[in-house]
C-alpha positions as CSV (number, residue, x, y, z in Angstrom):
1,M,0.1,0.1,0.1
2,R,1.3,3.2,-0.8
3,L,1.0,6.0,1.7
4,P,0.1,9.9,0.6
5,G,3.0,12.5,0.5
6,M,1.7,14.0,3.9
7,L,0.9,10.8,5.4
8,Y,4.4,9.4,4.9
9,I,6.1,12.8,6.7
10,L,4.5,12.0,9.9
11,V,5.1,8.4,9.4
12,S,9.0,9.7,9.2
13,F,8.8,11.6,11.8
14,I,7.6,9.0,14.2
15,P,10.9,8.2,15.7
16,W,11.5,12.1,16.6
17,I,8.4,11.8,18.4
18,V,8.8,8.9,20.5
19,Y,12.6,10.4,21.0
20,W,11.7,13.7,22.2
21,I,8.6,12.3,24.3
22,L,11.2,9.6,26.1
23,C,14.4,11.3,27.1
24,G,12.0,14.2,28.4
25,F,11.0,11.6,30.9
26,G,14.9,11.0,30.7
27,N,14.0,7.3,30.0
28,P,17.1,5.6,27.8
29,L,14.6,4.0,25.8
30,G,14.1,7.1,24.2
31,I,17.6,6.0,22.2
32,T,16.8,3.1,21.5
33,V,13.4,2.7,20.7
34,P,13.4,5.4,17.7
35,L,16.5,3.4,16.2
36,I,14.7,0.6,15.6
37,I,11.7,2.5,14.5
38,S,14.2,4.1,12.2
39,I,15.8,0.9,10.9
40,V,12.2,-1.0,10.1
41,L,11.5,2.4,7.9
42,I,15.0,2.0,5.9
43,L,14.6,-1.5,5.5
44,P,12.4,-1.4,2.2
45,Q,14.0,1.8,0.9
46,I,17.0,-0.6,1.1
47,L,15.2,-3.0,-0.9
48,K,13.8,-0.6,-3.3
49,R,17.3,1.3,-3.4
50,S,15.7,4.6,-3.1
51,F,15.8,6.2,0.4
52,N,13.9,9.1,1.8
53,L,16.8,11.7,3.0
54,M,14.7,12.2,6.2
55,D,14.6,8.2,7.3
56,L,18.3,7.9,5.9
57,V,19.6,11.1,8.8
58,S,16.8,9.3,11.1
59,L,19.2,6.6,11.0
60,I,22.2,7.8,11.0
61,Y,21.2,10.3,14.4
62,F,20.0,7.3,16.5
63,S,22.7,5.2,15.7
64,L,25.0,8.0,17.1
65,A,23.4,8.4,19.7
66,F,23.2,4.6,20.7
67,I,26.5,4.3,20.5
68,S,27.1,7.7,22.6
69,T,25.0,6.4,25.2
70,F,25.4,2.9,25.4
71,I,28.8,2.3,24.3
72,L,30.2,5.5,25.5
73,N,28.4,6.3,28.1
74,L,27.9,9.8,27.5
75,N,24.4,11.3,27.9
76,I,24.5,14.8,25.5
77,F,21.9,12.5,23.4
78,L,19.4,12.1,26.4
79,E,19.9,15.1,28.0
80,N,20.0,18.1,25.2
81,S,17.3,15.6,22.7
82,G,15.5,18.9,21.4
83,F,17.8,20.8,20.8
84,L,20.2,18.1,19.0
85,G,17.3,16.6,17.4
86,Y,16.1,19.8,16.0
87,L,19.6,20.9,14.9
88,A,20.2,17.5,13.1
89,L,16.5,18.3,11.5
90,F,17.6,22.0,10.6
91,L,21.2,20.3,9.1
92,M,19.2,17.9,6.9
93,A,16.8,20.2,5.2
94,S,19.4,22.7,4.3
95,F,21.8,20.4,3.2
96,S,18.9,19.1,1.3
97,I,18.4,22.4,-0.3
98,A,21.9,23.2,-0.7
99,I,22.3,20.1,-3.2
100,R,18.9,21.1,-5.0
101,Q,16.8,18.3,-3.6
102,P,14.2,19.3,-0.6
103,Y,13.7,16.6,1.2
104,T,10.1,17.2,1.0
105,L,10.7,16.6,-3.1
106,Q,11.0,13.3,-2.6
107,V,7.8,12.4,-0.5
108,S,6.0,15.2,-2.7
109,K,6.4,12.8,-5.7
110,R,4.6,10.1,-4.3
111,D,1.3,12.0,-4.8
112,Y,2.2,13.7,-8.4
113,P,3.5,11.6,-12.2
114,R,6.8,11.9,-13.1
115,V,5.7,14.6,-15.4
116,Y,5.4,17.1,-12.8
117,W,8.4,16.5,-10.8
118,K,10.8,18.4,-13.2
119,D,7.8,21.2,-13.2
120,K,9.4,24.6,-12.1
121,S,6.5,25.3,-9.8
122,F,6.7,21.6,-8.0
123,L,10.3,22.1,-7.5
124,T,10.0,25.9,-6.2
125,I,6.8,24.4,-3.8
126,N,9.0,22.1,-2.6
127,N,11.8,24.0,-2.1
128,I,9.7,27.4,0.1
129,I,7.9,24.3,2.3
130,T,11.5,22.7,2.7
131,A,12.9,26.1,3.7
132,V,9.9,26.7,5.7
133,W,10.6,23.4,8.0
134,A,14.6,24.0,8.2
135,G,13.2,27.6,9.9
136,I,10.9,25.9,12.4
137,F,13.7,23.4,12.9
138,L,16.3,26.1,13.5
139,L,13.8,28.1,15.8
140,N,12.9,24.5,17.5
141,S,16.8,24.1,18.3
142,V,17.4,27.7,19.6
143,I,14.2,27.4,21.8
144,F,15.2,24.1,23.6
145,L,19.0,25.7,24.1
146,F,17.3,28.6,25.6
147,L,14.3,27.7,27.4
148,Q,13.1,25.5,29.7
149,F,10.3,23.0,30.4
150,P,7.4,23.9,29.8
151,L,7.8,26.6,27.4
152,T,9.6,24.1,25.2
153,V,7.2,22.1,25.0
154,V,4.7,24.2,24.0
155,L,6.4,26.2,22.0
156,S,7.9,23.8,19.7
157,N,5.3,21.9,18.9
158,L,3.0,24.9,18.1
159,F,5.6,26.0,15.7
160,I,5.6,21.9,14.3
161,A,1.8,22.7,13.9
162,V,2.5,25.8,11.9
163,G,4.7,23.7,9.9
164,I,1.9,21.0,8.6
165,F,-0.6,24.1,8.4
166,F,2.0,25.5,5.8
167,S,2.6,22.0,4.4
168,V,-0.9,21.1,3.9
169,V,-2.0,24.8,2.3
170,Y,0.4,26.1,0.7
171,P,0.8,23.4,-2.3
172,L,-3.1,24.3,-2.5
173,K,-2.4,28.0,-2.6
174,A,0.9,28.2,-4.5
175,P,-0.3,26.9,-8.2
176,A,-3.3,29.1,-7.9
177,H,-1.3,32.3,-6.6
178,F,1.4,31.3,-9.9
179,A,-1.3,31.1,-12.3
180,L,-3.6,34.3,-10.9
181,K,-0.4,36.6,-10.4
182,E,-0.7,38.2,-13.8
183,F,-4.1,37.7,-14.6
184,K,-5.9,39.0,-11.5
185,K,-5.4,42.2,-12.3
186,Y,-7.1,42.3,-15.6
187,D,-9.8,39.7,-14.0
188,W,-12.8,42.5,-13.2
189,R,-16.7,41.8,-13.4
190,V,-19.3,44.6,-15.3
191,F,-22.6,43.2,-14.3
192,V,-25.0,43.8,-17.4
193,D,-28.8,44.3,-16.6
194,T,-30.1,42.6,-19.6
195,S,-34.0,43.1,-18.8
196,K,-33.0,47.2,-18.6
197,P,-34.5,48.8,-21.6
198,K,-31.9,50.1,-23.9
199,A,-31.9,53.2,-26.6
200,E,-31.9,52.6,-30.1
201,D,-27.8,52.6,-30.1
202,E,-27.2,51.2,-26.5
203,Y,-26.5,47.5,-26.2
204,D,-25.2,45.4,-23.9
205,V,-22.2,43.9,-25.7
206,I,-20.9,45.2,-28.6
207,I,-18.4,42.7,-31.0
208,V,-15.7,44.9,-33.2
209,G,-15.2,42.6,-36.1
210,S,-17.2,39.3,-37.5
211,G,-14.6,36.2,-37.2
212,V,-15.8,33.0,-36.1
213,G,-14.4,34.6,-32.1
214,G,-16.5,37.2,-32.7
215,L,-19.6,35.4,-33.5
216,V,-19.3,32.3,-31.5
217,C,-19.3,34.8,-28.9
218,C,-21.8,36.7,-29.6
219,S,-24.3,33.5,-30.4
220,L,-24.3,32.5,-27.5
221,L,-24.6,35.7,-26.1
222,S,-28.1,36.8,-27.8
223,K,-29.0,32.9,-27.2
224,W,-28.8,34.2,-23.7
225,G,-30.9,37.1,-23.9
226,Y,-28.3,39.7,-24.3
227,K,-28.7,42.9,-26.7
228,V,-25.9,42.2,-29.2
229,L,-24.4,44.0,-31.8
230,V,-21.6,43.5,-34.7
231,L,-20.0,45.7,-36.4
232,E,-17.7,44.0,-39.6
233,Q,-15.8,46.8,-41.5
234,H,-15.9,44.0,-45.0
235,Y,-19.3,43.5,-46.7
236,Q,-19.3,40.3,-45.2
237,V,-18.8,38.4,-41.8
238,G,-16.8,35.7,-41.4
239,G,-13.0,37.2,-41.6
240,Y,-10.8,34.5,-42.9
241,C,-14.0,32.3,-42.2
242,S,-15.1,33.3,-45.8
243,S,-15.7,32.6,-49.7
244,F,-15.6,34.7,-52.6
245,M,-17.4,33.0,-56.0
246,R,-16.2,33.7,-59.3
247,K,-18.0,32.6,-62.2
248,G,-19.7,30.0,-60.7
249,F,-16.4,28.7,-58.6
250,I,-16.6,29.4,-54.9
251,F,-13.2,29.6,-53.2
252,N,-12.4,29.9,-49.6
253,A,-10.3,32.7,-48.3
254,G,-8.2,30.5,-46.1
255,V,-10.3,27.6,-44.0
256,E,-10.2,24.4,-45.7
257,D,-9.4,21.6,-42.6
258,V,-11.2,22.6,-39.8
259,S,-11.3,20.6,-36.2
260,G,-12.8,20.3,-32.9
261,L,-15.7,18.6,-34.7
262,W,-15.6,15.5,-33.2
263,E,-17.3,14.1,-30.0
264,K,-16.2,16.8,-27.3
265,G,-15.1,18.6,-29.5
266,P,-15.3,23.0,-29.0
267,I,-17.7,23.4,-32.2
268,T,-19.3,20.0,-32.0
269,Y,-20.2,21.7,-28.7
270,L,-21.0,25.0,-29.9
271,L,-23.4,23.4,-32.7
272,K,-25.1,21.8,-30.3
273,E,-25.9,25.2,-27.9
274,L,-27.2,27.0,-30.9
275,G,-29.2,23.7,-32.5
276,L,-27.0,23.5,-35.2
277,R,-26.7,20.5,-37.2
278,K,-23.2,19.4,-38.0
279,E,-24.3,17.5,-41.3
280,D,-25.6,20.5,-43.0
281,L,-22.3,22.6,-42.0
282,F,-19.6,20.5,-42.0
283,V,-18.5,17.7,-44.3
284,K,-14.9,15.3,-43.2
285,N,-12.0,15.7,-45.7
286,T,-10.1,13.1,-47.9
287,R,-6.4,13.8,-47.5
288,E,-3.4,12.8,-49.3
289,Y,0.3,13.1,-48.3
290,V,3.1,13.1,-51.4
291,F,6.6,12.7,-48.8
292,K,9.7,11.2,-50.7
293,G,7.8,10.8,-54.0
294,R,5.4,8.0,-52.3
295,H,1.9,8.9,-51.9
296,I,0.0,8.6,-48.4
297,R,-3.7,8.3,-47.8
298,A,-5.5,6.8,-45.2
299,E,-9.2,6.9,-44.1
300,S,-8.7,6.5,-40.6
301,L,-6.3,6.5,-37.8
302,E,-5.2,2.5,-37.6
303,E,-4.8,2.7,-41.4
304,F,-2.0,6.1,-41.0
305,I,-0.2,3.5,-38.4
306,E,-0.4,0.6,-40.4
307,I,0.8,2.4,-43.7
308,L,3.3,4.3,-41.6
309,S,4.5,0.6,-39.5
310,G,4.9,-0.8,-43.6
311,M,7.4,2.3,-44.1
312,F,9.3,2.5,-41.3
313,P,9.3,-1.2,-39.8
314,D,12.1,-0.5,-37.8
315,E,9.6,1.4,-35.8
316,K,6.6,-0.3,-36.2
317,E,5.9,-0.7,-32.2
318,N,7.0,2.9,-31.4
319,I,4.7,4.3,-34.0
320,R,1.4,2.2,-32.4
321,A,3.0,3.7,-28.7
322,F,3.0,7.2,-29.8
323,F,-0.5,7.5,-31.3
324,E,-1.8,5.7,-28.0
325,E,0.0,7.9,-25.3
326,A,-1.5,11.1,-28.1
327,E,-5.0,9.9,-27.5
328,K,-5.0,9.6,-23.8
329,A,-3.1,13.3,-24.1
330,Y,-6.0,14.3,-26.2
331,E,-8.6,12.6,-24.1
332,E,-7.6,13.7,-20.9
333,C,-7.2,17.8,-22.7
334,Y,-10.5,17.7,-23.3
335,R,-12.2,16.4,-20.4
336,E,-13.6,18.7,-18.8
337,A,-15.5,20.0,-22.3
338,E,-19.2,18.9,-21.5
339,V,-19.2,21.8,-18.2
340,Y,-18.3,24.8,-21.0
341,G,-17.4,22.6,-24.7
342,T,-13.8,23.8,-24.1
343,P,-10.5,23.1,-22.3
344,L,-9.2,26.0,-20.4
345,P,-6.1,27.9,-19.1
346,A,-4.7,27.8,-15.9
347,E,-6.1,30.9,-14.5
348,L,-9.8,30.0,-15.4
349,I,-8.9,26.6,-14.0
350,V,-8.4,28.2,-10.5
351,K,-11.4,30.7,-11.5
352,V,-14.1,28.5,-12.3
353,F,-13.4,25.1,-10.5
354,G,-11.4,26.3,-7.7
355,E,-7.5,25.9,-6.6
356,R,-7.7,22.0,-5.9
357,K,-8.2,21.6,-9.0
358,L,-5.4,23.1,-10.7
359,L,-2.9,21.1,-7.6
360,D,-4.5,18.1,-8.9
361,Y,-4.5,18.4,-12.4
362,P,-0.8,16.7,-13.1
363,R,-2.0,13.7,-11.9
364,E,-5.8,13.6,-13.5
365,H,-4.0,14.6,-16.6
366,P,-0.6,12.9,-16.4
367,H,0.1,12.2,-20.6
368,F,-1.4,15.8,-21.2
369,Y,1.0,17.6,-19.0
370,D,3.5,15.9,-20.4
371,W,2.6,17.1,-23.9
372,I,2.4,20.6,-21.9
373,N,6.4,20.6,-20.9
374,K,7.8,20.0,-23.8
375,S,8.5,20.7,-27.7
376,F,6.7,18.8,-30.4
377,K,10.5,18.1,-31.0
378,E,11.1,16.6,-28.1
379,K,8.2,14.4,-27.7
380,L,9.3,12.9,-31.4
381,D,12.5,12.2,-30.1
382,E,11.0,10.5,-27.3
383,Y,9.3,7.6,-29.4
384,F,11.4,7.8,-33.1
385,K,15.0,7.6,-34.2
386,N,13.9,7.7,-37.6
387,E,14.5,11.4,-39.2
388,D,12.2,10.9,-42.7
389,L,9.4,9.5,-39.8
390,K,9.9,12.6,-37.8
391,A,9.0,14.5,-40.5
392,L,6.7,13.1,-42.1
393,L,4.6,13.4,-38.6
394,C,5.0,17.0,-39.1
395,A,3.4,17.5,-42.2
396,L,0.7,19.3,-40.6
397,L,2.9,22.1,-38.6
398,G,1.4,24.7,-41.1
399,Y,-1.6,24.5,-38.9
400,V,0.4,25.9,-36.1
401,G,3.0,28.5,-38.0
402,T,5.9,26.8,-36.6
403,T,9.1,24.6,-36.7
404,P,9.1,20.9,-34.2
405,D,11.6,22.7,-31.6
406,K,9.6,26.1,-31.0
407,T,6.3,24.2,-31.2
408,P,4.7,23.5,-27.8
409,A,4.0,19.5,-27.9
410,S,0.9,20.3,-26.6
411,S,-0.5,23.1,-29.5
412,A,0.9,20.2,-32.1
413,L,-1.4,18.0,-30.2
414,T,-4.7,19.7,-30.5
415,A,-3.7,21.6,-33.9
416,C,-2.1,18.7,-36.2
417,V,-1.8,15.3,-34.2
418,S,-5.9,15.7,-33.6
419,Y,-6.4,15.8,-37.3
420,Y,-4.7,11.9,-37.6
421,L,-7.0,11.0,-34.7
422,H,-10.5,12.3,-35.2
423,G,-9.8,13.3,-38.9
424,G,-10.6,16.8,-40.3
425,Y,-13.5,18.9,-42.1
426,F,-14.4,20.6,-44.8
427,P,-16.9,23.6,-44.7
428,K,-19.9,22.4,-46.8
429,G,-21.2,25.4,-48.9
430,G,-18.1,27.2,-48.4
431,A,-16.5,29.0,-45.4
432,Q,-19.1,31.4,-45.7
433,K,-21.8,29.4,-45.0
434,F,-20.8,28.6,-41.8
435,A,-20.1,32.3,-41.2
436,N,-23.3,33.4,-42.3
437,S,-24.7,30.5,-40.1
438,L,-23.8,32.3,-36.9
439,R,-24.6,35.3,-38.3
440,D,-28.4,33.9,-39.2
441,F,-28.3,32.8,-35.4
442,I,-27.3,36.0,-34.0
443,V,-29.9,38.0,-35.9
444,N,-33.2,35.6,-35.2
445,H,-32.1,35.7,-31.2
446,G,-32.7,39.6,-31.7
447,G,-29.4,40.5,-32.3
448,T,-28.2,43.1,-34.9
449,V,-24.6,42.5,-37.2
450,L,-23.9,45.7,-39.1
451,V,-21.5,45.1,-42.4
452,N,-19.2,48.5,-44.1
453,H,-19.5,49.4,-40.8
454,K,-15.5,50.2,-39.5
455,V,-15.3,51.1,-36.1
456,D,-12.8,54.1,-35.3
457,R,-12.3,54.1,-32.3
458,I,-13.0,52.3,-28.9
459,L,-14.7,54.9,-26.5
460,V,-13.1,54.2,-22.8
461,E,-13.9,56.8,-20.2
462,D,-11.9,56.6,-17.0
463,G,-10.4,53.5,-17.8
464,K,-13.4,51.5,-18.8
465,A,-14.9,50.5,-22.5
466,V,-18.5,52.5,-22.7
467,G,-18.9,51.4,-26.6
468,V,-17.9,52.4,-30.2
469,K,-17.2,55.1,-32.5
470,S,-17.7,54.2,-36.2
471,G,-18.1,57.1,-38.9
472,D,-20.7,59.5,-37.0
473,R,-22.6,56.7,-35.2
474,I,-21.6,56.3,-31.5
475,F,-22.8,53.3,-30.3
476,R,-22.4,52.6,-26.3
477,A,-22.2,49.9,-24.3
478,P,-20.8,48.8,-21.1
479,I,-18.8,45.6,-22.3
480,V,-16.8,45.6,-25.7
481,V,-15.3,42.5,-27.8
482,S,-12.7,42.9,-30.2
483,N,-12.2,40.3,-32.6
484,V,-9.8,43.1,-34.1
485,N,-6.1,41.7,-33.9
486,A,-4.6,43.4,-30.5
487,K,-2.2,45.1,-31.8
488,T,-4.5,46.9,-33.8
489,T,-7.1,47.1,-30.7
490,F,-4.8,48.7,-28.4
491,L,-2.6,50.9,-30.7
492,E,-5.3,52.1,-33.1
493,L,-8.7,51.7,-31.3
494,V,-8.1,52.1,-27.7
495,G,-4.9,54.5,-28.3
496,R,-1.6,54.2,-26.0
497,D,-2.8,57.5,-24.2
498,N,-5.3,55.0,-22.3
499,L,-2.3,52.0,-22.1
500,K,0.7,51.6,-19.6
501,K,3.8,52.1,-21.4
502,E,4.9,48.7,-20.3
503,F,1.6,47.3,-21.9
504,V,2.1,49.1,-25.2
505,E,6.1,48.1,-25.4
506,Y,4.5,44.4,-24.7
507,I,1.8,44.4,-27.3
508,M,4.2,46.4,-29.7
509,G,6.7,43.8,-29.4
510,L,4.7,40.6,-29.9
511,K,5.9,39.3,-33.3
512,M,3.5,38.1,-36.3
513,S,2.6,34.9,-37.3
514,P,3.5,33.4,-40.6
515,S,1.6,34.4,-43.7
516,C,0.5,32.3,-47.1
517,F,0.4,32.6,-51.1
518,M,-2.7,31.1,-52.7
519,V,-4.0,30.4,-56.3
520,F,-7.2,30.0,-56.5
521,L,-8.4,27.9,-60.0
522,G,-11.7,27.2,-61.7
523,L,-10.5,24.0,-63.9
524,D,-12.6,23.1,-66.4
525,M,-12.0,19.1,-65.6
526,D,-13.3,16.4,-63.3
527,L,-10.8,15.6,-60.3
528,S,-13.0,13.9,-58.1
529,S,-11.2,10.8,-58.4
530,Y,-8.3,12.8,-56.4
531,P,-8.8,13.6,-52.3
532,T,-9.9,16.8,-51.2
533,L,-6.8,18.0,-49.9
534,I,-2.9,16.9,-51.2
535,K,0.0,17.9,-49.0
536,N,3.0,18.1,-51.4
537,M,6.2,18.1,-48.3
538,D,8.5,17.3,-51.5
539,D,7.6,20.9,-52.8
540,G,6.1,22.8,-49.9
541,Y,2.9,23.5,-51.4
542,E,-1.0,22.4,-50.5
543,I,-3.7,21.3,-53.2
544,V,-7.0,21.9,-51.7
545,I,-9.8,20.4,-54.3
546,N,-13.2,22.3,-52.6
547,S,-15.4,21.1,-55.1
548,N,-14.4,17.2,-53.9
549,A,-15.2,18.2,-50.3
550,D,-18.8,19.8,-51.6
551,P,-19.2,19.1,-55.6
552,S,-21.8,22.7,-55.3
553,L,-19.1,24.7,-55.0
554,A,-18.3,24.6,-59.0
555,P,-20.3,23.7,-62.1
556,R,-20.8,20.4,-62.9
557,G,-18.2,18.4,-64.6
558,K,-15.7,21.3,-63.4
559,A,-13.6,21.6,-60.1
560,S,-12.8,24.5,-58.3
561,I,-9.6,23.9,-56.3
562,T,-6.6,26.0,-54.4
563,I,-3.2,26.1,-54.8
564,L,-0.7,27.3,-51.4
565,T,1.8,27.7,-49.9
566,S,3.7,30.0,-47.1
567,A,4.5,33.3,-47.8
568,S,6.7,36.3,-45.8
569,Y,4.5,39.9,-46.0
570,E,8.1,41.4,-46.8
571,D,8.1,39.7,-49.7
572,F,5.5,41.8,-51.5
573,P,5.9,45.2,-53.0
574,E,3.2,47.7,-52.4
575,R,-0.1,46.2,-53.5
576,G,-1.2,48.0,-57.0
577,T,2.2,48.5,-58.3
578,E,3.6,46.8,-61.3
579,E,6.3,45.1,-59.0
580,Y,3.7,43.9,-56.9
581,M,1.3,42.4,-59.8
582,R,4.4,41.3,-61.8
583,K,5.5,39.6,-58.2
584,K,2.2,37.7,-57.7
585,Q,1.8,37.0,-61.6
586,E,5.4,35.2,-60.4
587,L,3.8,33.0,-57.8
588,S,1.1,31.7,-59.5
589,D,2.9,30.6,-62.4
590,I,5.5,28.6,-59.9
591,L,2.7,26.9,-57.7
592,I,0.3,25.8,-61.3
593,K,3.8,24.2,-62.7
594,K,4.3,22.4,-59.3
595,A,0.6,21.2,-59.0
596,E,0.8,20.2,-62.8
597,K,3.0,17.2,-61.5
598,L,0.2,16.1,-59.3
599,I,-2.4,16.9,-61.8
600,P,-1.4,16.6,-65.4
601,N,-2.1,19.3,-68.2
602,L,-3.8,21.5,-65.1
603,S,-2.8,24.8,-67.2
604,R,-4.7,23.9,-69.5
605,H,-7.6,23.7,-67.8
606,I,-8.3,27.0,-66.6
607,V,-11.4,28.6,-66.1
608,V,-10.8,31.0,-63.8
609,K,-7.7,32.2,-61.8
610,D,-6.8,34.4,-59.0
611,A,-4.5,34.8,-56.2
612,A,-4.0,36.3,-52.9
613,T,-0.9,37.8,-51.0
614,P,-0.2,38.1,-47.1
615,K,-1.0,42.0,-48.2
616,T,-4.5,40.8,-49.9
617,F,-5.0,39.1,-46.3
618,E,-4.3,42.7,-44.7
619,R,-6.5,44.6,-46.6
620,Y,-9.7,42.8,-46.2
621,T,-8.8,41.4,-42.7
622,F,-7.4,44.0,-41.2
623,M,-4.4,41.7,-39.9
624,P,-1.1,43.2,-39.6
625,Q,1.1,41.4,-42.3
626,G,-1.6,39.0,-43.1
627,A,-1.0,37.0,-40.5
628,I,-2.8,33.7,-40.8
629,Y,-2.9,32.9,-37.0
630,S,-2.3,36.5,-35.6
631,F,0.9,36.4,-33.4
632,D,3.4,34.0,-33.5
633,Q,2.9,30.5,-31.9
634,S,6.5,29.1,-30.7
635,I,7.2,27.9,-27.2
636,G,7.7,31.1,-25.2
637,V,5.6,33.8,-26.9
638,K,2.7,35.1,-24.6
639,R,-1.0,35.8,-25.8
640,P,-2.3,38.6,-24.5
641,Y,-5.2,37.5,-22.5
642,F,-9.0,37.5,-23.0
643,K,-9.3,40.6,-20.5
644,T,-7.5,43.6,-21.0
645,P,-6.6,46.5,-18.9
646,I,-9.2,48.5,-19.9
647,K,-11.8,47.5,-17.6
648,G,-15.1,45.8,-19.9
649,L,-13.3,45.6,-23.3
650,Y,-12.7,41.8,-24.2
651,L,-10.2,40.2,-27.1
652,V,-11.5,36.8,-29.0
653,G,-9.4,35.1,-32.0
654,A,-6.4,34.7,-32.8
655,S,-4.9,37.1,-31.0
656,T,-5.3,35.7,-27.3
657,F,-5.4,31.7,-25.7
658,P,-5.6,29.5,-27.5
659,G,-4.4,31.1,-30.7
660,G,-5.2,30.4,-34.7
661,G,-7.5,28.2,-36.2
662,I,-11.4,27.5,-36.6
663,E,-11.3,25.3,-33.0
664,A,-8.8,27.7,-31.2
665,V,-11.4,30.8,-31.9
666,T,-14.3,29.0,-31.5
667,I,-12.6,28.1,-27.9
668,S,-11.8,32.1,-27.4
669,G,-15.5,32.7,-28.1
670,I,-17.1,30.2,-25.7
671,I,-14.4,31.5,-23.2
672,C,-15.3,35.2,-23.7
673,A,-19.0,34.3,-23.7
674,Y,-18.9,32.5,-20.2
675,D,-17.0,35.0,-18.5
676,I,-19.6,37.8,-19.6
677,Y,-22.4,35.6,-18.4
678,G,-20.8,34.9,-14.7
679,W,-19.9,31.3,-16.0
680,K,-23.1,30.1,-15.1
681,R,-25.0,27.2,-16.5
682,Q,-28.4,28.0,-18.3
683,R,-29.3,24.4,-18.4
684,R,-28.0,20.4,-17.9
685,D,-28.3,18.6,-15.3
686,D,-26.8,19.1,-12.0
687,F,-24.1,21.7,-12.4
688,R,-22.6,20.5,-9.4
689,A,-22.7,17.1,-10.3
690,I,-21.0,17.5,-13.3
691,V,-18.1,20.2,-11.5
692,A,-17.6,16.2,-9.0
693,R,-17.2,14.0,-11.8
694,S,-15.3,16.0,-13.9
695,Y,-11.2,16.2,-13.9
696,C,-9.7,21.2,-17.5
697,Y,-6.6,23.0,-21.0
698,I,-4.1,24.5,-19.8
699,M,-2.2,25.7,-23.3
700,P,-0.1,28.3,-22.9
């Protein structure tokens, strides 16, 4: 039977308690009995070859005491038990800190999985607890040196009680403190009386920008009875989740492969909340990878594992083990999704579920916690030696926009590996249909959506958001949600004069994520024998055959396709110039020529041709540098909190947690809506019962 850490500490104290009690009465058994107990405690550790420092010190101390008392006939250990005992424990605790192995650490490891043992906060907590005990041991040693009975007994026991209380409470409070240390500065609350009559241009909540994050947030709020307004500068909603038509061919502006639609996925949750059918809005993608000249196509995870095992037979067992662990980690990440439909960051775990949930998180989510604290490269290196296999498993890192060594393994898991586990989906009818469905839901529930309404200013009074200015009109609300990139939100719409210098410098210092170059082609040829997505890793581009996912996206017998590759904003001249048009044409021709290796004679069947550069995306989405995922998603980059220094101003979308991608911005919208709503549940069984059986995402 394995004893809990705190109980194990108490067991280790038994020989010392016996020592102080019996020696206090001058009984020599106070030396012999603790020695026997110490031997009993150390024997199992000898067999396991794993020693608890306190038990080891106890054995050494009482062995010396026994020799001194019964062989050398010295009574020093008997007469000065308090002073010498506590001094020995002080030296033990101090030594353990000096060697960076605080003695409580080994005991704490009994309560937490191995993945948590090297965590910075775990080590810090144990260093502090051990330091407190070292102080208590030293203080008690001094007490026994200078004071007399009964003060020695009363005070020493009082300080021991304080140490036990601190050891129990501090591990609970410390992780919560670290998680909330910065966030609590922004964790304001704005109460909205939805029943109060509003003037014509007065609302409960105003959403600036109609990307998916903003539409998701607004949809939920409209369902819950809020008077909401969405203002969009473009002529249609959706941001990157939009479509356009050319001569009967429909193309998406950027959304081709959507995750989060499995049983516990955030988008699945959202659709259920809104009463929308997944089958009406999404269709599962088929995909193919071109790697080292080989075409790899699999319809399921099991088939993918079998193909990889055939390609890399020496890694067969490792491949299956990798995906088995990935499945466990992914399931753990979404374990609480039944409560609010989404994983939560550390600060919200504390706020919503309490301190105990964060303390227990590593133990309840051991596999996912391991992914949180490593890079994707480290995770791949754990399992595989073959570099080609590792490269192949990085095929979808474009969905994060980072290299394996700079990608948090947890981000790779949720944004890349998840496609192997549960597949990806194409927006049926085009990405615009999904965005329009959210818009229609808002309007049908009393909300207002105004396109061609660019917000020029977020109005701030006394550090609080009070509304927005769009053209000549002023719209007022106690809560403003910005779906605009955080740099534009703070530096242009809010204004630097309303923000502290340190915060402005932080926002200015955030690096944008990569962008891409896209070629849109309408073809008078049938491509139905091809998969929807073709990822050519050999030549660094991707083909999306939109009409294979949904035939309605092209005229009968024809095909609508998109060819895309990564691109840098700085590589393109100013929009509208001859140099810009020339660069655009050159890159289009290069991509088309590459694609012809997979789709022969493609260039002879072009009916419609268009292209988009990073500057195109910047023009139509107002995203700085046309960044696909807003800010860089590398390890160590901290996105702004969804709550801002301006009371009543929220962020949603790719600028904030958890990052870019339709699933991620849906998560941000859900989180924002629930925070405005006060983290209440409007329906389902008993909320407390759900929380009691739940075990929530830390995606820094």
